[in-house]
N, C-alpha and C positions, 0 to 999 in steps of 0.2 A: 407641491404647492409651497412656495415661500414662507419665511413668518412674515414679515412686513403685511404679504397680498393678504391673507389671513387674518391680520390684524387690523387693516382695511376695511376687511368685508364684516368683520366683527363691528365694528365701529358704526359702519352704514347701516347696517340690521339695528344695531341699536337706537340710533339715530331715526331711521326709521319706525321703529315702534313708539318710540317717543312722540314723532310727530301724528303718528295715529291716536295716539291720547290725547293731545289735543285737540284734536277734529272731535274726537268724541265729545268732547266738553261740551263744547261749542255746537254739536248736534243736538245733543240733548239736555242740554241748559243745566247741569249739573252745577247746583250752588256748592260754595267754596267758601266756607268762613273761618277766619284765622284769628284771635285773640278779638273776637264778636264783629269784625268787620267783613261782609263779603267782599270777595275778591271780583273785579269786574272780568269780562271777557276778552276786551280788546288784548290783556297781554299775551291771552293764547292764540289770538289770530298772530302775533308778530311771533311768537316762538313756531307757529306752527310754520310759516314762511322760513325762519331761519334752518330749523332743524332739518327740513326737507329740503333745502339748499345743501346744508351738510352732509347727508345722507345721499345726496345725489353725486355729489362731488367726491364725495370719499369712494363712493362704487366705480366712480371713474377712473380715480386715480388708482384703483387697483386694479381694472383693468387695462389700461396702460401699463401699470408696472411687470404683470403678466407677458406680457409681449418681450 
C-alpha cells in the first residue's frame, strides 16, 4: 500500500470512531458539564453528520487512490 492511502484510511477510521462517540452520547443522553454549564445535545447531532461525512469521504478517496 502507498503511504497516502494508509493515511486516508486511518483518518477515515478516526472520523468514524468520533462519529460513533457522538451517536453514543445522543443515544445514552450522557450529561456533559463544562464550567458549571450543561452542554446541549444539538452540537452532537451536527458533529455526527459532519464526522460521518468526513469518514465516508476519506474512505472513498482512499479507494479511488488505490486504483
